[in-house]
C-alpha positions in Angstrom: 70.8 83.9 110.9 74.6 83.0 110.1 74.8 85.4 107.3 73.8 88.5 109.2 76.2 87.6 111.7 79.0 87.5 109.4 78.0 91.0 107.8 77.8 92.4 111.3 81.4 91.0 112.3 82.9 92.6 109.0 81.5 95.8 109.6 83.2 95.5 113.3 86.5 95.1 111.5 87.4 98.7 110.2 86.0 100.0 113.7 88.5 97.6 115.7 91.4 98.4 113.3 90.7 102.2 113.8 91.4 101.6 117.5 95.0 100.5 117.1 96.2 103.2 115.1 98.0 106.3 117.0 95.6 109.5 117.1 97.6 111.6 114.9 96.6 109.5 112.2 93.1 109.7 113.0 92.7 113.5 113.2 92.0 115.2 110.0 94.9 117.1 108.5 97.6 115.2 110.5 100.6 113.8 108.3 102.2 110.6 109.0 105.1 110.4 110.4 108.1 110.0 108.5 109.1 106.6 109.3 111.8 104.6 106.4 110.5 101.8 104.9 113.0 99.0 104.9 114.9 98.2 101.7 114.0 94.8 100.0 116.4 93.7 97.1 114.3 92.8 94.1 114.5 89.2 92.9 117.8 88.7 90.6 115.8 87.7 87.8 114.2 91.4 87.9 117.5 93.3 89.1 119.6 91.5 86.2 117.4 90.7 83.3 120.2 90.4 80.8 122.3 88.3 83.2 119.5 86.1 83.9 118.7 85.5 80.5 121.9 84.8 79.7 122.3 82.6 82.3 119.3 80.5 81.5 120.4 80.6 77.7 124.0 79.1 78.3 122.3 76.4 80.6 120.1 75.4 77.8 122.7 75.4 75.1 125.0 73.4 77.3 122.0 71.1 77.7 121.7 70.6 74.1 125.7 70.2 73.4 125.6 67.4 76.1 122.8 65.6 74.3 124.9 65.8 70.8 127.9 64.6 72.6 126.7 62.0 74.1 124.7 60.8 71.0 128.0 60.9 69.0 130.2 59.0 71.2 131.0 55.2 70.6 130.3 52.8 73.5 133.7 51.8 75.2 132.8 47.8 75.1 135.8 46.6 72.8 138.8 47.0 75.3 137.2 44.7 78.3 139.0 41.5 77.5 141.4 39.3 79.7 144.5 40.9 78.4 143.2 44.4 79.3 142.4 46.0 82.7 139.4 48.3 82.0 140.6 49.0 78.5 143.8 50.6 79.8 146.0 48.7 77.0 145.8 51.2 74.5 146.4 54.1 76.6 150.2 53.1 77.3 151.6 54.4 74.5 149.3 57.4 73.4 150.3 59.7 70.8 147.6 62.1 70.0 144.5 61.6 70.9 141.8 60.1 68.7 138.5 61.2 68.2 136.7 59.5 70.8 139.2 60.4 73.5 138.7 64.0 72.1 134.7 63.7 72.5 135.2 62.1 76.0 137.2 65.0 77.1 135.1 67.4 75.4 132.0 65.8 76.8 133.9 66.0 80.1 134.4 69.9 80.3 130.6 70.4 78.9 129.5 68.1 81.9 131.3 70.2 84.3 130.0 73.3 82.9 126.4 72.2 82.7 126.5 71.3 86.6 128.3 74.8 87.3 125.5 76.6 85.6 123.2 74.8 87.2 124.3 75.3 90.4 124.5 79.1 89.7 120.9 79.1 88.5 119.5 77.5 91.9 121.5 80.0 93.5 119.9 83.0 91.8 116.3 81.4 91.7 116.0 82.4 87.9 
């Protein structure tokens, strides 16, 4: 008995929907009124596929470079003795930057770029 009731209700839905339509639509040969559709902007990755893929590729490259740079760097445990404050003794008379300082500076820039690209990607929804 419930299946018959559901079928009866399903057949009543088109009739009920037809009563909500304006009479111009129901008459044969009548055209629909020209109502402009609202403009919906497409998602960013569909509107600009090259830019979206470039952002994603740059983000992945920055992530891989960060992994390599973090793996190459040495630890900073050697400068924490009593005579120095947080390893700052060797930075008083600094000429050119050594390998470790250059790697630390490059890692800082790559990390900032990684965070910025991650923020941009999160805004665009890629």
